[in-house]
DSSP file (Angstrom, degrees, kcal/mol; ACC not computed):
  #  RESIDUE AA STRUCTURE BP1 BP2  ACC     N-H-->O    O-->H-N    N-H-->O    O-->H-N    TCO  KAPPA ALPHA  PHI   PSI    X-CA   Y-CA   Z-CA
    1    1 A M     >        0   0    0      0, 0.0     4,-2.6     0, 0.0     5,-0.2   0.000 360.0 360.0 360.0 -40.9   63.0 -228.3   -6.4
    2    2 A L  H  >  +     0   0    0     56,-0.3     4,-2.7     1,-0.2     5,-0.2   0.927 360.0  48.8 -61.2 -46.3   63.8 -226.6   -9.7
    3    3 A A  H  > S+     0   0    0      2,-0.2     4,-2.4     1,-0.2    -1,-0.2   0.913 111.8  49.5 -61.6 -42.5   62.0 -223.4   -8.7
    4    4 A K  H  > S+     0   0    0      1,-0.2     4,-2.0     2,-0.2    -2,-0.2   0.937 113.8  44.9 -62.1 -47.5   63.9 -223.3   -5.4
    5    5 A D  H  X S+     0   0    0     -4,-2.6     4,-2.4     1,-0.2    -2,-0.2   0.872 111.6  53.9 -65.7 -36.0   67.3 -223.8   -7.1
    6    6 A F  H  X S+     0   0    0     -4,-2.7     4,-2.6    -5,-0.2    -2,-0.2   0.935 109.1  47.3 -63.5 -45.9   66.4 -221.3   -9.8
    7    7 A H  H  X S+     0   0    0     -4,-2.4     4,-1.8     1,-0.2    -1,-0.2   0.880 111.7  50.9 -64.3 -37.3   65.6 -218.6   -7.3
    8    8 A K  H  X S+     0   0    0     -4,-2.0     4,-1.8    -5,-0.2    -1,-0.2   0.918 110.4  50.0 -63.8 -42.6   68.8 -219.4   -5.4
    9    9 A L  H  X S+     0   0    0     -4,-2.4     4,-2.3     1,-0.2    -2,-0.2   0.922 107.9  53.0 -60.6 -45.2   70.8 -219.1   -8.6
   10   10 A M  H  < S+     0   0    0     -4,-2.6     4,-0.3     1,-0.2    -1,-0.2   0.875 112.5  45.3 -58.5 -38.8   69.2 -215.7   -9.4
   11   11 A K  H  < S+     0   0    0     -4,-1.8    -1,-0.2    -5,-0.2     4,-0.2   0.817 124.8  29.5 -74.9 -31.0   70.2 -214.4   -6.0
   12   12 A S  H  X S+     0   0    0     -4,-1.8     4,-2.6    -5,-0.1     5,-0.3   0.547  88.3  94.5-110.9  -7.8   73.8 -215.7   -6.1
   13   13 A I  H  X S+     0   0    0     -4,-2.3     4,-1.4     1,-0.2     8,-0.3   0.875  87.9  48.4 -59.7 -41.5   75.0 -215.8   -9.7
   14   14 A A  H  4>S+     0   0    0     -4,-0.3     5,-2.9    -5,-0.2     4,-0.3   0.922 115.2  44.7 -64.7 -43.1   76.6 -212.4   -9.8
   15   15 A S  H >45S+     0   0    0     -4,-0.2     3,-1.0     1,-0.2    -2,-0.2   0.939 115.9  42.9 -71.0 -46.5   78.6 -213.0   -6.5
   16   16 A F  H 3<5S+     0   0    0     -4,-2.6    -1,-0.2     1,-0.2    -2,-0.2   0.729 117.5  47.8 -74.6 -17.6   79.8 -216.6   -7.1
   17   17 A S  T ><5S-     0   0    0     -4,-1.4     3,-1.1    -5,-0.3    -1,-0.2   0.354 109.2-118.7-100.1   6.3   80.7 -215.8  -10.8
   18   18 A N  T < 5S-     0   0    0     -3,-1.0    -3,-0.2    -4,-0.3    -4,-0.1   0.912  73.9 -58.3  55.5  42.9   82.6 -212.5  -10.0
   19   19 A N  T 3 <S+     0   0    0     -5,-2.9    -1,-0.3    -6,-0.2    -5,-0.1   0.692 116.8 114.1  60.2  23.8   80.0 -210.7  -12.2
   20   20 A Q  S <  S+     0   0    0     -3,-1.1    18,-3.2    -6,-0.3     2,-0.3   0.655  70.0  48.0 -93.0 -17.5   80.9 -212.9  -15.2
   21   21 A A  E     +A   37   0A   0     -8,-0.3     2,-0.3    16,-0.2    16,-0.2  -0.918  56.9 167.0-127.6 150.0   77.6 -214.7  -15.4
   22   22 A N  E     -A   36   0A   0     14,-1.9    14,-2.8    -2,-0.3     2,-0.9  -0.983  44.0-102.8-151.9 158.1   73.9 -213.7  -15.4
   23   23 A V  E     -A   35   0A   0     -2,-0.3    12,-0.3    12,-0.2     3,-0.1  -0.766  37.3-177.8 -82.5 111.3   70.6 -215.2  -16.2
   24   24 A A  E     -     0   0A   0     10,-2.0     2,-0.3    -2,-0.9    11,-0.2   0.811  61.3 -11.3 -83.6 -31.9   69.8 -213.7  -19.6
   25   25 A H  E     -A   34   0A   0      9,-1.5     9,-3.6     2,-0.0     2,-0.3  -0.979  58.2-176.1-164.0 152.3   66.4 -215.3  -20.1
   26   26 A Y  E     -A   33   0A   0     -2,-0.3     7,-0.2     7,-0.2     2,-0.2  -0.981  28.4-116.5-154.7 148.3   64.1 -217.9  -18.7
   27   27 A E    >   -     0   0    0      5,-2.3     3,-2.0    -2,-0.3    -2,-0.0  -0.566  32.4-119.5 -77.9 147.0   60.7 -219.4  -19.5
   28   28 A E  T 3  S+     0   0    0      1,-0.3    -1,-0.1    -2,-0.2     0, 0.0   0.858 117.8  46.8 -57.3 -36.6   58.1 -218.8  -16.9
   29   29 A N  T 3  S-     0   0    0      3,-0.0    -1,-0.3     1,-0.0   -26,-0.1   0.392 113.7-121.4 -86.8   4.1   57.7 -222.6  -16.3
   30   30 A L  S <  S+     0   0    0     -3,-2.0    25,-0.5     2,-0.2     3,-0.1   0.681  70.2 136.8  64.4  22.1   61.5 -222.9  -16.2
   31   31 A D  S    S+     0   0    0      1,-0.2    24,-0.4    23,-0.1     2,-0.4   0.853  77.5  20.8 -62.3 -34.0   61.6 -225.3  -19.2
   32   32 A A        -     0   0    0     22,-0.2    -5,-2.3     2,-0.0     2,-0.4  -0.995  67.0-174.1-141.2 132.8   64.6 -223.3  -20.5
   33   33 A I  E     -AB  26  53A   0     20,-2.3    20,-3.3    -2,-0.4     2,-0.5  -0.992  12.1-153.1-125.0 130.5   67.0 -221.0  -18.7
   34   34 A R  E     -AB  25  52A   0     -9,-3.6   -10,-2.0    -2,-0.4    -9,-1.5  -0.916   9.1-168.4-109.0 129.1   69.6 -219.0  -20.6
   35   35 A V  E     -AB  23  51A   0     16,-2.7    16,-3.0    -2,-0.5     2,-0.5  -0.945   7.1-153.3-115.9 133.8   72.8 -218.0  -18.9
   36   36 A E  E     -AB  22  50A   0    -14,-2.8   -14,-1.9    -2,-0.4     2,-0.5  -0.904   6.9-164.4-108.4 133.3   75.2 -215.5  -20.3
   37   37 A I  E     -AB  21  49A   0     12,-3.1    12,-2.8    -2,-0.5   -16,-0.2  -0.977   9.9-179.1-120.7 127.8   78.9 -215.6  -19.5
   38   38 A V        -     0   0    0    -18,-3.2    10,-0.2    -2,-0.5     7,-0.1  -0.898  28.4-135.8-123.6  97.2   81.3 -212.7  -20.2
   39   39 A P        -     0   0    0      0, 0.0     7,-1.1     0, 0.0     8,-0.1  -0.229   6.4-151.2 -60.7 138.8   84.8 -213.7  -19.0
   40   40 A N  S    S-     0   0    0      5,-0.2     2,-0.3     6,-0.1     5,-0.1   0.651  76.3 -11.3 -80.4 -18.0   86.8 -211.1  -17.1
   41   41 A D  S    S+     0   0    0      4,-0.0     3,-0.4     3,-0.0     5,-0.1  -0.907  91.6  66.8-161.4-174.3   90.1 -212.5  -18.3
   42   42 A G  S >  S-     0   0    0     -2,-0.3     3,-1.7     1,-0.2    67,-0.1  -0.245  98.3 -35.8  84.8-171.7   91.7 -215.3  -20.1
   43   43 A L  T 3  S+     0   0    0     65,-0.4    -1,-0.2     1,-0.3    65,-0.1   0.794 138.5  45.1 -58.5 -33.7   91.6 -216.6  -23.6
   44   44 A Y  T >  S+     0   0    0     -3,-0.4     3,-2.2    63,-0.2    -1,-0.3   0.210  79.1 143.5-100.5  15.1   87.9 -215.7  -24.0
   45   45 A Y  T <   +     0   0    0     -3,-1.7    -5,-0.2     1,-0.3     3,-0.1  -0.279  69.9  23.0 -54.1 134.9   88.1 -212.2  -22.4
   46   46 A G  T 3  S+     0   0    0     -7,-1.1    -1,-0.3     1,-0.3     2,-0.1   0.303  99.8 115.6  89.1  -9.7   85.8 -209.8  -24.2
   47   47 A G    <   -     0   0    0     -3,-2.2     2,-0.4    -8,-0.1    -1,-0.3  -0.476  55.6-145.5 -88.1 163.7   83.5 -212.6  -25.5
   48   48 A K        -     0   0    0    -10,-0.2     2,-0.4    -2,-0.1   -10,-0.2  -0.988  18.3-173.1-130.7 121.2   79.9 -213.1  -24.7
   49   49 A F  E     -B   37   0A   0    -12,-2.8   -12,-3.1    -2,-0.4     2,-0.5  -0.957   8.4-156.2-124.6 129.4   78.7 -216.7  -24.5
   50   50 A E  E     -B   36   0A   0     -2,-0.4    18,-3.0   -14,-0.2    19,-1.2  -0.885   9.1-171.9-110.8 134.0   75.2 -217.9  -24.0
   51   51 A F  E     -BC  35  67A   0    -16,-3.0   -16,-2.7    -2,-0.5     2,-0.5  -0.929  12.8-144.4-122.2 144.1   74.3 -221.3  -22.6
   52   52 A E  E     -BC  34  66A   0     14,-2.9    14,-2.2    -2,-0.4     2,-0.5  -0.936   9.2-161.9-112.6 132.2   70.8 -222.9  -22.5
   53   53 A I  E     -BC  33  65A   0    -20,-3.3   -20,-2.3    -2,-0.5     2,-0.5  -0.955   6.7-175.9-114.3 120.9   69.9 -225.1  -19.5
   54   54 A K  E     - C   0  64A   0     10,-2.5    10,-3.2    -2,-0.5     2,-0.8  -0.969   5.9-165.9-118.1 117.5   66.9 -227.5  -19.9
   55   55 A A        +     0   0    0     -2,-0.5     3,-0.1   -25,-0.5     7,-0.1  -0.866  18.5 161.9-107.3 102.9   66.0 -229.4  -16.8
   56   56 A I  S    S+     0   0    0     -2,-0.8    -1,-0.2     6,-0.3     6,-0.1   0.958  81.5   9.1 -85.8 -59.5   63.6 -232.3  -17.7
   57   57 A D  S  > S-     0   0    0      5,-0.2     4,-2.7     2,-0.1     3,-0.4  -0.361  99.8-160.1-118.6  50.7   63.7 -234.6  -14.7
   58   58 A Y  T  4  +     0   0    0      1,-0.3   -56,-0.3     2,-0.2     4,-0.1  -0.546  62.8  10.5 -79.1 139.4   65.7 -232.3  -12.4
   59   59 A P  T  4 S+     0   0    0      0, 0.0    -1,-0.3     0, 0.0    35,-0.2  -0.980 125.7  57.9 -92.3   2.6   67.3 -233.0   -9.9
   60   60 A K  T  4 S+     0   0    0     -3,-0.4     2,-0.3    33,-0.1    -2,-0.2   0.933 116.4  32.7 -58.0 -46.4   67.1 -236.7  -10.6
   61   61 A D  S  < S-     0   0    0     -4,-2.7     3,-0.1    31,-0.1    30,-0.1  -0.825  97.1-100.2-111.0 151.2   68.8 -236.3  -14.0
   62   62 A A        -     0   0    0     -2,-0.3    -6,-0.3    25,-0.3    -5,-0.2  -0.356  43.7-107.8 -63.0 144.2   71.4 -233.8  -15.1
   63   63 A P        -     0   0    0      0, 0.0     2,-0.8     0, 0.0    -8,-0.2  -0.360  30.5-110.3 -67.3 156.3   70.0 -230.8  -17.0
   64   64 A N  E     -C   54   0A   0    -10,-3.2   -10,-2.5    -3,-0.1     2,-0.5  -0.825  41.8-173.2 -87.3 113.7   70.8 -230.7  -20.7
   65   65 A V  E     +C   53   0A   0     -2,-0.8    17,-0.8   -12,-0.2     2,-0.3  -0.940   7.5 171.1-115.0 127.2   73.2 -227.8  -21.0
   66   66 A S  E     -CD  52  81A   0    -14,-2.2   -14,-2.9    -2,-0.5     2,-0.6  -0.951  34.2-118.3-134.6 155.2   74.3 -226.5  -24.5
   67   67 A C  E     -C   51   0A   0     13,-2.6   -16,-0.3    -2,-0.3     4,-0.1  -0.831  20.2-173.1 -93.6 121.9   76.3 -223.6  -25.8
   68   68 A I        +     0   0    0    -18,-3.0     2,-0.3    -2,-0.6   -17,-0.2   0.822  65.7  79.0 -81.6 -34.6   74.2 -221.4  -28.1
   69   69 A T  S    S-     0   0    0    -19,-1.2     2,-0.3     1,-0.1   -20,-0.0  -0.567  91.5-112.4 -78.4 134.3   77.1 -219.2  -29.1
   70   70 A Q        +     0   0    0     -2,-0.3     2,-0.3     2,-0.0    -1,-0.1  -0.516  52.9 160.4 -65.2 128.4   79.5 -220.5  -31.7
   71   71 A I        -     0   0    0     -2,-0.3     2,-0.8     6,-0.2     9,-0.1  -0.996  43.6-130.5-151.8 144.5   82.8 -221.1  -30.0
   72   72 A Y        +     0   0    0     -2,-0.3     5,-0.1     3,-0.0    -2,-0.0  -0.894  50.4 142.5 -96.5 113.6   85.9 -223.1  -30.5
   73   73 A H  B >   -E   76   0B   0     -2,-0.8     3,-1.8     3,-0.6    -2,-0.1  -0.978  56.0-129.0-153.2 136.2   86.6 -225.0  -27.3
   74   74 A P  T 3  S+     0   0    0      0, 0.0    -1,-0.1     0, 0.0     3,-0.0   0.717 110.6  47.7 -62.7 -19.8   87.9 -228.5  -26.6
   75   75 A N  T 3  S+     0   0    0     31,-0.1     8,-2.9     1,-0.1     2,-0.4   0.333 105.0  67.1-101.9   6.5   84.9 -229.2  -24.3
   76   76 A I  B <  S-EF  73  82B   0     -3,-1.8    -3,-0.6     6,-0.2     6,-0.2  -0.987  71.8-150.2-130.8 123.4   82.2 -228.0  -26.6
   77   77 A D    >   -     0   0    0      4,-2.2     3,-2.0    -2,-0.4    -6,-0.2  -0.207  38.1 -88.4 -85.7-179.3   81.4 -229.7  -29.9
   78   78 A D  T 3  S+     0   0    0      1,-0.3    -1,-0.1     2,-0.1    -7,-0.0   0.725 127.5  52.4 -62.1 -23.3   80.1 -228.2  -33.2
   79   79 A Q  T 3  S-     0   0    0      2,-0.1    -1,-0.3    -9,-0.0     3,-0.1   0.390 120.9-105.8 -93.2   2.8   76.5 -228.7  -32.0
   80   80 A G    <   +     0   0    0     -3,-2.0   -13,-2.6     1,-0.3     2,-0.2   0.512  67.7 152.2  86.7   4.7   77.1 -226.9  -28.7
   81   81 A E  B     -D   66   0A   0    -15,-0.2    -4,-2.2     1,-0.1     2,-0.5  -0.501  37.1-138.9 -70.7 137.7   77.1 -230.1  -26.7
   82   82 A I  B     -F   76   0B   0    -17,-0.8     2,-0.8    -6,-0.2    -6,-0.2  -0.840   6.7-151.5-106.7 131.6   79.2 -229.7  -23.5
   83   83 A C        +     0   0    0     -8,-2.9     2,-0.4    -2,-0.5     3,-0.1  -0.865  36.5 146.0-102.4 102.2   81.5 -232.4  -22.2
   84   84 A L    >>  -     0   0    0     -2,-0.8     4,-1.3     1,-0.1     3,-1.1  -0.999  51.4-135.5-136.8 134.0   81.8 -232.0  -18.4
   85   85 A N  H 3> S+     0   0    0     -2,-0.4     4,-2.5     1,-0.3    -1,-0.1   0.835 102.9  70.4 -55.2 -32.9   82.2 -234.8  -15.8
   86   86 A L  H 34 S+     0   0    0      1,-0.2    -1,-0.3     2,-0.2     5,-0.1   0.888 102.3  42.3 -52.1 -42.8   79.5 -233.0  -13.8
   87   87 A F  H X4 S+     0   0    0     -3,-1.1     3,-0.7     1,-0.2   -25,-0.3   0.843 117.0  44.8 -78.5 -33.8   76.8 -233.9  -16.3
   88   88 A S  H 3< S+     0   0    0     -4,-1.3    -2,-0.2     1,-0.2    -1,-0.2   0.728 121.7  39.2 -81.8 -20.7   77.9 -237.5  -16.9
   89   89 A E  T 3< S+     0   0    0     -4,-2.5    -1,-0.2    -5,-0.2    -2,-0.2  -0.144  87.7 165.4-116.8  36.4   78.4 -238.1  -13.1
   90   90 A W    <   -     0   0    0     -3,-0.7     2,-0.3     2,-0.1    -3,-0.1  -0.200  18.3-165.3 -60.2 139.7   75.4 -236.2  -12.0
   91   91 A A    >   -     0   0    0     -5,-0.1     3,-2.5   -30,-0.1    -2,-0.1  -0.945  31.9-118.9-122.1 148.4   74.1 -236.6   -8.4
   92   92 A E  T 3  S+     0   0    0     -2,-0.3   -31,-0.1     1,-0.3   -32,-0.1   0.680 112.8  65.4 -60.5 -16.0   70.7 -235.5   -7.2
   93   93 A T  T 3  S+     0   0    0    -33,-0.1    -1,-0.3     2,-0.1   -33,-0.1   0.601  80.5 102.1 -82.6 -11.0   72.5 -233.2   -4.7
   94   94 A N    <   -     0   0    0     -3,-2.5     2,-0.2   -35,-0.2    -4,-0.0  -0.351  58.3-158.5 -69.9 156.1   73.9 -231.1   -7.6
   95   95 A T     >  -     0   0    0      1,-0.1     4,-1.5   -37,-0.0    -1,-0.1  -0.732  34.8 -99.1-129.4 174.6   72.3 -227.8   -8.3
   96   96 A L  H  > S+     0   0    0     -2,-0.2     4,-2.2     1,-0.2     5,-0.2   0.856 123.3  59.0 -62.5 -35.2   71.9 -225.2  -11.1
   97   97 A E  H  > S+     0   0    0      1,-0.2     4,-2.7     2,-0.2    -1,-0.2   0.901 101.9  53.2 -60.9 -40.7   74.6 -223.2   -9.4
   98   98 A D  H  > S+     0   0    0      1,-0.2     4,-2.4     2,-0.2    -1,-0.2   0.895 106.7  53.7 -60.2 -39.7   76.9 -226.2   -9.8
   99   99 A C  H  X S+     0   0    0     -4,-1.5     4,-1.9     2,-0.2    -2,-0.2   0.942 111.5  43.4 -59.9 -48.9   76.1 -226.2  -13.6
  100  100 A V  H  X S+     0   0    0     -4,-2.2     4,-2.4     1,-0.2    -2,-0.2   0.903 112.6  52.2 -66.9 -40.8   77.0 -222.5  -14.0
  101  101 A Q  H  X S+     0   0    0     -4,-2.7     4,-2.1     1,-0.2    -1,-0.2   0.888 107.7  53.4 -62.2 -37.4   80.2 -223.0  -11.9
  102  102 A G  H  X S+     0   0    0     -4,-2.4     4,-1.2     1,-0.2    -1,-0.2   0.892 109.4  48.2 -61.6 -40.7   81.2 -225.9  -14.1
  103  103 A L  H  X S+     0   0    0     -4,-1.9     4,-2.1     1,-0.2    -2,-0.2   0.887 109.7  52.5 -67.0 -39.0   80.8 -223.7  -17.2
  104  104 A L  H  X S+     0   0    0     -4,-2.4     4,-0.6     1,-0.2    -2,-0.2   0.888 108.0  51.0 -64.7 -38.7   82.8 -220.9  -15.6
  105  105 A C  H  < S+     0   0    0     -4,-2.1    -1,-0.2     1,-0.2    -2,-0.2   0.807 114.9  44.0 -67.8 -28.2   85.6 -223.3  -14.8
  106  106 A R  H >< S+     0   0    0     -4,-1.2     3,-1.8     1,-0.2    -2,-0.2   0.776  94.8  73.8 -89.3 -29.0   85.7 -224.5  -18.4
  107  107 A E  H 3< S+     0   0    0     -4,-2.1    -1,-0.2     1,-0.3   -63,-0.2   0.782 100.0  45.9 -63.3 -24.7   85.4 -221.3  -20.3
  108  108 A G  T 3<        0   0    0     -4,-0.6   -65,-0.4     1,-0.2    -1,-0.3   0.416 360.0 360.0 -96.0   3.6   89.0 -220.3  -19.6
  109  109 A H    <         0   0    0     -3,-1.8    -1,-0.2   -67,-0.1    -2,-0.2   0.415 360.0 360.0-113.8 360.0   90.6 -223.6  -20.4
């Protein structure tokens, strides 16, 4: 399931993110996927933010998503931990695309 969702993400990330997000790096076994977000507007316009997605028991459990880039944001703590309802209320029907879309919705707020 992880490989299928990853390939879907690779194909659609540019279009659903309005070219603000891309897969910057990934391990061959998909243990860790790095997504880079470069906002087109808003408070973080001009910044480049890297997030790491680790999917241990995916899709049963939410992936562990953290912000690698130092950022001051009300939904991201000093250790890069992200507070999003998506992760605390995870459903097996959620996908990697949902994770990235959640990050996109949060970066501008």
